[in-house]
All heavy atoms as TSV, in Angstrom:
chain	resi	resn	atom	element	x	y	z
A	1	MET	N	N	74.151	379.937	152.942
A	1	MET	CA	C	74.396	379.595	154.325
A	1	MET	C	C	73.149	378.894	154.880
A	1	MET	O	O	72.046	379.337	154.641
A	1	MET	CB	C	74.663	380.893	155.104
A	1	MET	CG	C	75.636	380.718	156.186
A	1	MET	SD	S	76.299	382.193	157.021
A	1	MET	CE	C	75.183	383.480	156.796
A	2	LEU	N	N	73.369	377.773	155.582
A	2	LEU	CA	C	72.265	377.055	156.181
A	2	LEU	C	C	72.684	376.511	157.544
A	2	LEU	O	O	73.871	376.326	157.807
A	2	LEU	CB	C	71.783	375.925	155.269
A	2	LEU	CG	C	72.744	374.779	155.020
A	2	LEU	CD1	C	71.943	373.501	154.924
A	2	LEU	CD2	C	73.437	375.007	153.696
A	3	PRO	N	N	71.712	376.239	158.423
A	3	PRO	CA	C	72.065	375.708	159.739
A	3	PRO	C	C	72.611	374.286	159.631
A	3	PRO	O	O	72.269	373.548	158.705
A	3	PRO	CB	C	70.764	375.738	160.523
A	3	PRO	CG	C	69.685	375.929	159.523
A	3	PRO	CD	C	70.296	376.495	158.293
A	4	LEU	N	N	73.435	373.932	160.577
A	4	LEU	CA	C	74.060	372.611	160.595
A	4	LEU	C	C	73.023	371.494	160.587
A	4	LEU	O	O	73.253	370.436	160.022
A	4	LEU	CB	C	74.964	372.502	161.826
A	4	LEU	CG	C	75.906	371.323	161.896
A	4	LEU	CD1	C	76.866	371.331	160.724
A	4	LEU	CD2	C	76.683	371.345	163.192
A	5	THR	N	N	71.861	371.732	161.159
A	5	THR	CA	C	70.809	370.710	161.202
A	5	THR	C	C	70.298	370.337	159.816
A	5	THR	O	O	69.769	369.253	159.631
A	5	THR	CB	C	69.614	371.188	162.059
A	5	THR	OG1	O	69.172	372.455	161.577
A	5	THR	CG2	C	69.995	371.300	163.520
A	6	LEU	N	N	70.469	371.224	158.825
A	6	LEU	CA	C	69.983	370.956	157.468
A	6	LEU	C	C	71.086	370.557	156.491
A	6	LEU	O	O	70.808	370.253	155.336
A	6	LEU	CB	C	69.258	372.194	156.918
A	6	LEU	CG	C	68.026	372.650	157.693
A	6	LEU	CD1	C	67.452	373.907	157.065
A	6	LEU	CD2	C	66.978	371.548	157.754
A	7	ALA	N	N	72.335	370.552	156.949
A	7	ALA	CA	C	73.457	370.215	156.075
A	7	ALA	C	C	73.482	368.712	155.789
A	7	ALA	O	O	72.999	367.902	156.583
A	7	ALA	CB	C	74.766	370.659	156.713
A	8	ALA	N	N	74.063	368.356	154.663
A	8	ALA	CA	C	74.097	366.962	154.216
A	8	ALA	C	C	75.098	366.127	155.009
A	8	ALA	O	O	76.198	366.579	155.316
A	8	ALA	CB	C	74.453	366.913	152.737
A	9	VAL	N	N	74.690	364.908	155.332
A	9	VAL	CA	C	75.550	363.961	156.045
A	9	VAL	C	C	76.657	363.478	155.113
A	9	VAL	O	O	76.434	363.251	153.932
A	9	VAL	CB	C	74.720	362.755	156.549
A	9	VAL	CG1	C	75.606	361.703	157.189
A	9	VAL	CG2	C	73.656	363.218	157.526
A	10	GLY	N	N	77.858	363.344	155.646
A	10	GLY	CA	C	78.983	362.832	154.880
A	10	GLY	C	C	79.773	363.894	154.153
A	10	GLY	O	O	80.829	363.611	153.617
A	11	GLN	N	N	79.278	365.104	154.125
A	11	GLN	CA	C	79.978	366.183	153.434
A	11	GLN	C	C	80.761	367.038	154.427
A	11	GLN	O	O	80.391	367.169	155.584
A	11	GLN	CB	C	79.004	367.069	152.674
A	11	GLN	CG	C	78.400	366.398	151.482
A	11	GLN	CD	C	77.589	367.364	150.654
A	11	GLN	OE1	O	77.065	368.341	151.157
A	11	GLN	NE2	N	77.482	367.072	149.366
A	12	SER	N	N	81.817	367.623	153.920
A	12	SER	CA	C	82.641	368.521	154.721
A	12	SER	C	C	82.115	369.941	154.532
A	12	SER	O	O	81.743	370.325	153.430
A	12	SER	CB	C	84.087	368.409	154.255
A	12	SER	OG	O	84.938	369.003	155.182
A	13	HIS	N	N	82.051	370.686	155.610
A	13	HIS	CA	C	81.543	372.060	155.581
A	13	HIS	C	C	82.482	372.957	156.377
A	13	HIS	O	O	83.207	372.493	157.245
A	13	HIS	CB	C	80.150	372.140	156.216
A	13	HIS	CG	C	79.132	371.295	155.543
A	13	HIS	ND1	N	78.460	371.686	154.411
A	13	HIS	CD2	C	78.675	370.055	155.828
A	13	HIS	CE1	C	77.622	370.743	154.041
A	13	HIS	NE2	N	77.745	369.730	154.888
A	14	GLN	N	N	82.411	374.251	156.090
A	14	GLN	CA	C	83.172	375.223	156.852
A	14	GLN	C	C	82.174	376.069	157.639
A	14	GLN	O	O	81.168	376.517	157.095
A	14	GLN	CB	C	83.998	376.112	155.932
A	14	GLN	CG	C	84.887	377.075	156.687
A	14	GLN	CD	C	85.761	377.879	155.740
A	14	GLN	OE1	O	85.450	378.040	154.570
A	14	GLN	NE2	N	86.861	378.376	156.253
A	15	ILE	N	N	82.475	376.288	158.926
A	15	ILE	CA	C	81.587	377.080	159.767
A	15	ILE	C	C	81.714	378.546	159.355
A	15	ILE	O	O	82.798	379.105	159.328
A	15	ILE	CB	C	81.929	376.896	161.256
A	15	ILE	CG1	C	81.721	375.440	161.666
A	15	ILE	CG2	C	81.073	377.833	162.120
A	15	ILE	CD1	C	82.147	375.122	163.080
A	16	LYS	N	N	80.574	379.155	159.035
A	16	LYS	CA	C	80.554	380.544	158.583
A	16	LYS	C	C	80.160	381.508	159.704
A	16	LYS	O	O	80.640	382.625	159.761
A	16	LYS	CB	C	79.572	380.710	157.433
A	16	LYS	CG	C	79.794	379.757	156.289
A	16	LYS	CD	C	80.306	380.462	155.074
A	16	LYS	CE	C	80.284	379.560	153.878
A	16	LYS	NZ	N	81.501	378.910	153.602
A	17	ARG	N	N	79.248	381.063	160.594
A	17	ARG	CA	C	78.770	381.941	161.658
A	17	ARG	C	C	78.240	381.091	162.795
A	17	ARG	O	O	77.690	380.007	162.573
A	17	ARG	CB	C	77.660	382.838	161.124
A	17	ARG	CG	C	77.171	383.882	162.094
A	17	ARG	CD	C	76.169	384.805	161.428
A	17	ARG	NE	N	74.958	384.103	161.057
A	17	ARG	CZ	C	73.821	384.146	161.769
A	17	ARG	NH1	N	73.740	384.862	162.852
A	17	ARG	NH2	N	72.768	383.488	161.354
A	18	ILE	N	N	78.398	381.592	164.021
A	18	ILE	CA	C	77.857	380.926	165.198
A	18	ILE	C	C	77.018	381.937	165.953
A	18	ILE	O	O	77.497	383.009	166.319
A	18	ILE	CB	C	78.967	380.367	166.102
A	18	ILE	CG1	C	79.771	379.311	165.349
A	18	ILE	CG2	C	78.364	379.777	167.376
A	18	ILE	CD1	C	80.947	378.755	166.104
A	19	GLY	N	N	75.754	381.608	166.166
A	19	GLY	CA	C	74.849	382.487	166.893
A	19	GLY	C	C	74.740	382.064	168.349
A	19	GLY	O	O	75.387	381.123	168.793
A	20	GLY	N	N	73.902	382.764	169.075
A	20	GLY	CA	C	73.673	382.417	170.470
A	20	GLY	C	C	74.345	383.373	171.427
A	20	GLY	O	O	74.995	384.335	171.030
A	21	ASN	N	N	74.191	383.072	172.712
A	21	ASN	CA	C	74.776	383.933	173.735
A	21	ASN	C	C	76.262	383.636	173.932
A	21	ASN	O	O	76.803	382.707	173.338
A	21	ASN	CB	C	74.005	383.814	175.056
A	21	ASN	CG	C	74.003	382.402	175.589
A	21	ASN	OD1	O	74.940	381.651	175.385
A	21	ASN	ND2	N	72.935	382.037	176.287
A	22	ILE	N	N	76.903	384.403	174.764
A	22	ILE	CA	C	78.352	384.280	174.967
A	22	ILE	C	C	78.727	382.914	175.523
A	22	ILE	O	O	79.728	382.331	175.101
A	22	ILE	CB	C	78.853	385.412	175.896
A	22	ILE	CG1	C	78.714	386.746	175.171
A	22	ILE	CG2	C	80.291	385.184	176.313
A	22	ILE	CD1	C	79.002	387.958	176.019
A	23	GLU	N	N	77.936	382.374	176.447
A	23	GLU	CA	C	78.240	381.062	177.022
A	23	GLU	C	C	78.203	379.962	175.960
A	23	GLU	O	O	79.054	379.078	175.938
A	23	GLU	CB	C	77.265	380.712	178.156
A	23	GLU	CG	C	77.427	381.537	179.404
A	23	GLU	CD	C	76.564	382.791	179.382
A	23	GLU	OE1	O	75.533	382.818	178.680
A	23	GLU	OE2	O	76.940	383.754	180.072
A	24	THR	N	N	77.210	380.024	175.087
A	24	THR	CA	C	77.094	379.029	174.019
A	24	THR	C	C	78.289	379.110	173.079
A	24	THR	O	O	78.893	378.094	172.732
A	24	THR	CB	C	75.789	379.246	173.222
A	24	THR	OG1	O	74.686	379.142	174.108
A	24	THR	CG2	C	75.651	378.229	172.111
A	25	LYS	N	N	78.642	380.320	172.679
A	25	LYS	CA	C	79.779	380.503	171.782
A	25	LYS	C	C	81.071	380.018	172.420
A	25	LYS	O	O	81.898	379.373	171.768
A	25	LYS	CB	C	79.911	381.970	171.376
A	25	LYS	CG	C	78.804	382.439	170.461
A	25	LYS	CD	C	78.973	383.900	170.116
A	25	LYS	CE	C	77.846	384.379	169.223
A	25	LYS	NZ	N	78.012	385.777	168.844
A	26	LYS	N	N	81.255	380.291	173.706
A	26	LYS	CA	C	82.463	379.871	174.420
A	26	LYS	C	C	82.519	378.345	174.503
A	26	LYS	O	O	83.565	377.739	174.311
A	26	LYS	CB	C	82.483	380.497	175.816
A	26	LYS	CG	C	83.795	380.415	176.496
A	26	LYS	CD	C	84.814	381.172	175.707
A	26	LYS	CE	C	85.834	381.786	176.618
A	26	LYS	NZ	N	86.937	382.370	175.868
A	27	PHE	N	N	81.381	377.706	174.796
A	27	PHE	CA	C	81.329	376.250	174.865
A	27	PHE	C	C	81.715	375.626	173.531
A	27	PHE	O	O	82.546	374.718	173.473
A	27	PHE	CB	C	79.929	375.790	175.280
A	27	PHE	CG	C	79.749	374.308	175.188
A	27	PHE	CD1	C	80.285	373.469	176.155
A	27	PHE	CD2	C	79.066	373.747	174.125
A	27	PHE	CE1	C	80.143	372.097	176.051
A	27	PHE	CE2	C	78.913	372.373	174.019
A	27	PHE	CZ	C	79.451	371.550	174.990
A	28	LEU	N	N	81.125	376.130	172.451
A	28	LEU	CA	C	81.419	375.590	171.125
A	28	LEU	C	C	82.882	375.825	170.747
A	28	LEU	O	O	83.518	374.963	170.151
A	28	LEU	CB	C	80.475	376.193	170.084
A	28	LEU	CG	C	79.008	375.779	170.232
A	28	LEU	CD1	C	78.123	376.595	169.306
A	28	LEU	CD2	C	78.832	374.302	169.979
A	29	GLU	N	N	83.417	376.971	171.122
A	29	GLU	CA	C	84.823	377.265	170.855
A	29	GLU	C	C	85.735	376.280	171.598
A	29	GLU	O	O	86.731	375.811	171.052
A	29	GLU	CB	C	85.137	378.694	171.299
A	29	GLU	CG	C	86.556	379.124	171.038
A	29	GLU	CD	C	86.810	380.545	171.510
A	29	GLU	OE1	O	86.019	381.437	171.152
A	29	GLU	OE2	O	87.792	380.746	172.247
A	30	ASN	N	N	85.370	375.947	172.829
A	30	ASN	CA	C	86.181	375.019	173.631
A	30	ASN	C	C	86.214	373.605	173.062
A	30	ASN	O	O	87.176	372.873	173.304
A	30	ASN	CB	C	85.687	374.983	175.078
A	30	ASN	CG	C	86.043	376.241	175.837
A	30	ASN	OD1	O	86.970	376.956	175.488
A	30	ASN	ND2	N	85.280	376.525	176.878
A	31	ILE	N	N	85.198	373.217	172.309
A	31	ILE	CA	C	85.209	371.880	171.704
A	31	ILE	C	C	85.686	371.912	170.254
A	31	ILE	O	O	85.603	370.919	169.550
A	31	ILE	CB	C	83.836	371.175	171.825
A	31	ILE	CG1	C	82.724	371.963	171.142
A	31	ILE	CG2	C	83.495	370.906	173.277
A	31	ILE	CD1	C	81.387	371.240	171.102
A	32	GLY	N	N	86.182	373.070	169.811
A	32	GLY	CA	C	86.792	373.165	168.488
A	32	GLY	C	C	85.905	373.695	167.387
A	32	GLY	O	O	86.311	373.763	166.233
A	33	LEU	N	N	84.681	374.078	167.711
A	33	LEU	CA	C	83.760	374.588	166.698
A	33	LEU	C	C	83.851	376.108	166.671
A	33	LEU	O	O	83.204	376.802	167.451
A	33	LEU	CB	C	82.333	374.132	166.991
A	33	LEU	CG	C	82.136	372.619	166.951
A	33	LEU	CD1	C	80.753	372.250	167.437
A	33	LEU	CD2	C	82.375	372.075	165.573
A	34	THR	N	N	84.684	376.618	165.777
A	34	THR	CA	C	84.895	378.052	165.635
A	34	THR	C	C	84.631	378.459	164.190
A	34	THR	O	O	84.644	377.620	163.285
A	34	THR	CB	C	86.338	378.435	166.007
A	34	THR	OG1	O	87.241	377.717	165.165
A	34	THR	CG2	C	86.644	378.105	167.466
A	35	VAL	N	N	84.406	379.746	163.986
A	35	VAL	CA	C	84.205	380.262	162.628
A	35	VAL	C	C	85.451	379.972	161.812
A	35	VAL	O	O	86.574	380.198	162.261
A	35	VAL	CB	C	83.904	381.777	162.665
A	35	VAL	CG1	C	83.862	382.341	161.262
A	35	VAL	CG2	C	82.605	382.046	163.394
A	36	GLY	N	N	85.259	379.391	160.642
A	36	GLY	CA	C	86.365	379.027	159.772
A	36	GLY	C	C	86.801	377.579	159.902
A	36	GLY	O	O	87.515	377.059	159.050
A	37	ALA	N	N	86.366	376.897	160.961
A	37	ALA	CA	C	86.741	375.493	161.167
A	37	ALA	C	C	86.044	374.610	160.141
A	37	ALA	O	O	84.906	374.850	159.748
A	37	ALA	CB	C	86.379	375.041	162.580
A	38	SER	N	N	86.733	373.566	159.712
A	38	SER	CA	C	86.174	372.597	158.775
A	38	SER	C	C	85.609	371.428	159.573
A	38	SER	O	O	86.283	370.882	160.442
A	38	SER	CB	C	87.267	372.118	157.827
A	38	SER	OG	O	86.741	371.177	156.933
A	39	ILE	N	N	84.365	371.072	159.305
A	39	ILE	CA	C	83.718	369.963	160.001
A	39	ILE	C	C	83.073	369.029	158.991
A	39	ILE	O	O	82.719	369.435	157.891
A	39	ILE	CB	C	82.657	370.456	161.014
A	39	ILE	CG1	C	81.549	371.233	160.310
A	39	ILE	CG2	C	83.290	371.278	162.112
A	39	ILE	CD1	C	80.398	371.574	161.219
A	40	THR	N	N	82.928	367.763	159.390
A	40	THR	CA	C	82.241	366.771	158.571
A	40	THR	C	C	81.093	366.207	159.389
A	40	THR	O	O	81.295	365.802	160.538
A	40	THR	CB	C	83.197	365.627	158.171
A	40	THR	OG1	O	84.314	366.185	157.476
A	40	THR	CG2	C	82.500	364.619	157.281
A	41	ILE	N	N	79.916	366.182	158.816
A	41	ILE	CA	C	78.759	365.632	159.498
A	41	ILE	C	C	78.785	364.121	159.344
A	41	ILE	O	O	78.774	363.603	158.234
A	41	ILE	CB	C	77.457	366.221	158.947
A	41	ILE	CG1	C	77.479	367.729	159.140
A	41	ILE	CG2	C	76.257	365.590	159.619
A	41	ILE	CD1	C	76.364	368.448	158.465
A	42	ILE	N	N	78.822	363.429	160.469
A	42	ILE	CA	C	78.902	361.974	160.457
A	42	ILE	C	C	77.513	361.349	160.516
A	42	ILE	O	O	77.224	360.401	159.796
A	42	ILE	CB	C	79.761	361.476	161.635
A	42	ILE	CG1	C	81.191	361.989	161.454
A	42	ILE	CG2	C	79.727	359.964	161.750
A	42	ILE	CD1	C	82.081	361.746	162.628
A	43	GLN	N	N	76.652	361.905	161.368
A	43	GLN	CA	C	75.327	361.306	161.538
A	43	GLN	C	C	74.365	362.327	162.135
A	43	GLN	O	O	74.774	363.209	162.883
A	43	GLN	CB	C	75.450	360.110	162.487
A	43	GLN	CG	C	74.204	359.321	162.686
A	43	GLN	CD	C	74.445	358.118	163.578
A	43	GLN	OE1	O	75.504	357.968	164.176
A	43	GLN	NE2	N	73.475	357.247	163.672
A	44	THR	N	N	73.092	362.201	161.795
A	44	THR	CA	C	72.044	362.990	162.434
A	44	THR	C	C	70.990	362.041	162.978
A	44	THR	O	O	70.671	361.036	162.342
A	44	THR	CB	C	71.376	363.984	161.460
A	44	THR	OG1	O	70.791	363.252	160.395
A	44	THR	CG2	C	72.382	364.986	160.913
A	45	MET	N	N	70.483	362.357	164.160
A	45	MET	CA	C	69.442	361.540	164.783
A	45	MET	C	C	68.464	362.475	165.481
A	45	MET	O	O	68.845	363.152	166.440
A	45	MET	CB	C	70.035	360.567	165.801
A	45	MET	CG	C	70.949	359.559	165.167
A	45	MET	SD	S	71.774	358.361	166.254
A	45	MET	CE	C	71.480	358.868	167.879
A	46	SER	N	N	67.236	362.567	164.985
A	46	SER	CA	C	66.194	363.423	165.549
A	46	SER	C	C	66.646	364.871	165.680
A	46	SER	O	O	66.314	365.548	166.647
A	46	SER	CB	C	65.765	362.891	166.921
A	46	SER	OG	O	65.317	361.566	166.822
A	47	GLY	N	N	67.434	365.331	164.747
A	47	GLY	CA	C	67.916	366.710	164.781
A	47	GLY	C	C	69.247	366.889	165.469
A	47	GLY	O	O	69.937	367.871	165.251
A	48	ASN	N	N	69.617	365.955	166.346
A	48	ASN	CA	C	70.926	366.008	166.988
A	48	ASN	C	C	71.975	365.594	165.954
A	48	ASN	O	O	71.704	364.798	165.062
A	48	ASN	CB	C	70.973	365.087	168.202
A	48	ASN	CG	C	69.947	365.467	169.244
A	48	ASN	OD1	O	69.697	366.640	169.472
A	48	ASN	ND2	N	69.343	364.473	169.854
A	49	VAL	N	N	73.182	366.141	166.077
A	49	VAL	CA	C	74.196	365.959	165.048
A	49	VAL	C	C	75.504	365.467	165.658
A	49	VAL	O	O	75.919	365.949	166.710
A	49	VAL	CB	C	74.454	367.298	164.310
A	49	VAL	CG1	C	75.470	367.129	163.213
A	49	VAL	CG2	C	73.169	367.856	163.744
A	50	ILE	N	N	76.135	364.502	164.994
A	50	ILE	CA	C	77.488	364.074	165.357
A	50	ILE	C	C	78.400	364.557	164.246
A	50	ILE	O	O	78.175	364.251	163.077
A	50	ILE	CB	C	77.588	362.551	165.524
A	50	ILE	CG1	C	76.650	362.080	166.633
A	50	ILE	CG2	C	79.027	362.144	165.822
A	50	ILE	CD1	C	76.552	360.578	166.776
A	51	VAL	N	N	79.410	365.353	164.629
A	51	VAL	CA	C	80.335	365.910	163.644
A	51	VAL	C	C	81.765	365.523	163.983
A	51	VAL	O	O	82.084	365.205	165.122
A	51	VAL	CB	C	80.238	367.456	163.562
A	51	VAL	CG1	C	78.876	367.892	163.102
A	51	VAL	CG2	C	80.596	368.104	164.875
A	52	LYS	N	N	82.597	365.547	162.949
A	52	LYS	CA	C	84.028	365.319	163.120
A	52	LYS	C	C	84.709	366.669	162.962
A	52	LYS	O	O	84.535	367.341	161.946
A	52	LYS	CB	C	84.549	364.343	162.072
A	52	LYS	CG	C	86.025	364.059	162.195
A	52	LYS	CD	C	86.449	363.058	161.147
A	52	LYS	CE	C	87.951	362.838	161.228
A	52	LYS	NZ	N	88.413	361.940	160.188
A	53	VAL	N	N	85.457	367.064	163.982
A	53	VAL	CA	C	86.189	368.316	163.942
A	53	VAL	C	C	87.562	368.074	164.561
A	53	VAL	O	O	87.666	367.519	165.653
A	53	VAL	CB	C	85.430	369.455	164.660
A	53	VAL	CG1	C	85.148	369.132	166.106
A	53	VAL	CG2	C	86.184	370.762	164.564
A	54	LYS	N	N	88.602	368.408	163.822
A	54	LYS	CA	C	89.986	368.236	164.295
A	54	LYS	C	C	90.244	366.825	164.811
A	54	LYS	O	O	90.723	366.625	165.913
A	54	LYS	CB	C	90.315	369.250	165.381
A	54	LYS	CG	C	90.259	370.673	164.894
A	54	LYS	CD	C	90.661	371.633	165.978
A	54	LYS	CE	C	90.584	373.053	165.470
A	54	LYS	NZ	N	90.916	374.013	166.512
A	55	GLU	N	N	89.883	365.816	164.030
A	55	GLU	CA	C	90.111	364.401	164.344
A	55	GLU	C	C	89.365	363.917	165.591
A	55	GLU	O	O	89.712	362.894	166.164
A	55	GLU	CB	C	91.613	364.113	164.486
A	55	GLU	CG	C	92.440	364.484	163.269
A	55	GLU	CD	C	91.954	363.830	161.986
A	55	GLU	OE1	O	91.596	362.648	161.998
A	55	GLU	OE2	O	91.917	364.542	160.959
A	56	SER	N	N	88.346	364.638	166.027
A	56	SER	CA	C	87.512	364.231	167.161
A	56	SER	C	C	86.057	364.195	166.717
A	56	SER	O	O	85.652	364.945	165.837
A	56	SER	CB	C	87.644	365.225	168.315
A	56	SER	OG	O	88.950	365.249	168.795
A	57	ARG	N	N	85.286	363.339	167.364
A	57	ARG	CA	C	83.852	363.292	167.111
A	57	ARG	C	C	83.147	363.989	168.253
A	57	ARG	O	O	83.446	363.748	169.420
A	57	ARG	CB	C	83.358	361.849	167.017
A	57	ARG	CG	C	83.809	361.183	165.765
A	57	ARG	CD	C	83.245	359.804	165.675
A	57	ARG	NE	N	83.686	359.192	164.435
A	57	ARG	CZ	C	83.124	358.138	163.907
A	57	ARG	NH1	N	82.122	357.543	164.508
A	57	ARG	NH2	N	83.564	357.645	162.777
A	58	VAL	N	N	82.189	364.842	167.900
A	58	VAL	CA	C	81.472	365.635	168.888
A	58	VAL	C	C	79.979	365.530	168.609
A	58	VAL	O	O	79.553	365.668	167.461
A	58	VAL	CB	C	81.916	367.120	168.815
A	58	VAL	CG1	C	81.160	367.951	169.830
A	58	VAL	CG2	C	83.408	367.253	169.015
A	59	ALA	N	N	79.197	365.284	169.660
A	59	ALA	CA	C	77.741	365.258	169.530
A	59	ALA	C	C	77.195	366.623	169.937
A	59	ALA	O	O	77.605	367.189	170.946
A	59	ALA	CB	C	77.153	364.173	170.420
A	60	ILE	N	N	76.291	367.150	169.122
A	60	ILE	CA	C	75.720	368.473	169.358
A	60	ILE	C	C	74.202	368.348	169.356
A	60	ILE	O	O	73.627	367.697	168.482
A	60	ILE	CB	C	76.153	369.458	168.257
A	60	ILE	CG1	C	77.667	369.513	168.164
A	60	ILE	CG2	C	75.600	370.839	168.514
A	60	ILE	CD1	C	78.161	370.226	166.936
A	61	SER	N	N	73.560	368.992	170.312
A	61	SER	CA	C	72.100	368.962	170.372
A	61	SER	C	C	71.508	369.713	169.191
A	61	SER	O	O	72.157	370.530	168.550
A	61	SER	CB	C	71.616	369.594	171.685
A	61	SER	OG	O	71.845	370.987	171.661
A	62	ARG	N	N	70.243	369.449	168.938
A	62	ARG	CA	C	69.533	370.123	167.842
A	62	ARG	C	C	69.530	371.632	168.053
A	62	ARG	O	O	69.708	372.394	167.112
A	62	ARG	CB	C	68.097	369.611	167.785
A	62	ARG	CG	C	67.246	370.297	166.760
A	62	ARG	CD	C	65.801	369.895	166.782
A	62	ARG	NE	N	65.544	368.763	167.646
A	62	ARG	CZ	C	64.494	367.989	167.558
A	62	ARG	NH1	N	63.601	368.205	166.650
A	62	ARG	NH2	N	64.311	366.987	168.375
A	63	GLU	N	N	69.370	372.068	169.292
A	63	GLU	CA	C	69.339	373.504	169.598
A	63	GLU	C	C	70.668	374.175	169.251
A	63	GLU	O	O	70.706	375.222	168.606
A	63	GLU	CB	C	69.028	373.707	171.080
A	63	GLU	CG	C	68.953	375.157	171.490
A	63	GLU	CD	C	68.700	375.332	172.977
A	63	GLU	OE1	O	68.304	374.362	173.653
A	63	GLU	OE2	O	68.933	376.448	173.457
A	64	MET	N	N	71.778	373.561	169.666
A	64	MET	CA	C	73.096	374.140	169.372
A	64	MET	C	C	73.425	374.048	167.886
A	64	MET	O	O	73.987	374.968	167.316
A	64	MET	CB	C	74.189	373.463	170.183
A	64	MET	CG	C	74.176	373.875	171.606
A	64	MET	SD	S	75.822	373.872	172.246
A	64	MET	CE	C	75.465	374.238	173.931
A	65	ALA	N	N	73.069	372.934	167.267
A	65	ALA	CA	C	73.354	372.756	165.833
A	65	ALA	C	C	72.600	373.799	165.005
A	65	ALA	O	O	73.090	374.225	163.966
A	65	ALA	CB	C	72.981	371.349	165.392
A	66	GLY	N	N	71.452	374.233	165.463
A	66	GLY	CA	C	70.680	375.251	164.769
A	66	GLY	C	C	71.341	376.617	164.799
A	66	GLY	O	O	71.034	377.486	163.993
A	67	LYS	N	N	72.250	376.824	165.737
A	67	LYS	CA	C	72.944	378.106	165.862
A	67	LYS	C	C	74.245	378.157	165.059
A	67	LYS	O	O	74.864	379.199	164.956
A	67	LYS	CB	C	73.245	378.390	167.335
A	67	LYS	CG	C	71.981	378.556	168.137
A	67	LYS	CD	C	72.251	378.775	169.595
A	67	LYS	CE	C	70.919	378.867	170.322
A	67	LYS	NZ	N	71.063	379.083	171.719
A	68	ILE	N	N	74.639	377.014	164.502
A	68	ILE	CA	C	75.869	376.939	163.716
A	68	ILE	C	C	75.491	376.983	162.241
A	68	ILE	O	O	74.780	376.124	161.740
A	68	ILE	CB	C	76.643	375.644	164.029
A	68	ILE	CG1	C	77.007	375.602	165.505
A	68	ILE	CG2	C	77.890	375.546	163.154
A	68	ILE	CD1	C	77.569	374.279	165.964
A	69	MET	N	N	75.994	378.000	161.547
A	69	MET	CA	C	75.705	378.170	160.134
A	69	MET	C	C	76.906	377.742	159.297
A	69	MET	O	O	78.037	378.134	159.595
A	69	MET	CB	C	75.361	379.632	159.822
A	69	MET	CG	C	74.219	380.173	160.655
A	69	MET	SD	S	72.693	379.279	160.423
A	69	MET	CE	C	72.023	380.176	159.063
A	70	VAL	N	N	76.652	376.919	158.281
A	70	VAL	CA	C	77.712	376.445	157.391
A	70	VAL	C	C	77.429	376.861	155.967
A	70	VAL	O	O	76.324	377.234	155.633
A	70	VAL	CB	C	77.899	374.912	157.475
A	70	VAL	CG1	C	78.386	374.516	158.844
A	70	VAL	CG2	C	76.624	374.180	157.144
């Protein structure tokens, strides 16, 4: 298991765990990032991550991406 910030670009991953407070978890859940969801990392820029989840592209800050374990 590794944080999303260290995962390889272009590969598909499954979310194993999401850390953080309740508000952070709720926000990520609302944009489709839940435990068990399959995501593909499209691009990383200075630690920030753009992922594809459920046919949508979502940009995640470095701080939030660090709380998502794949």
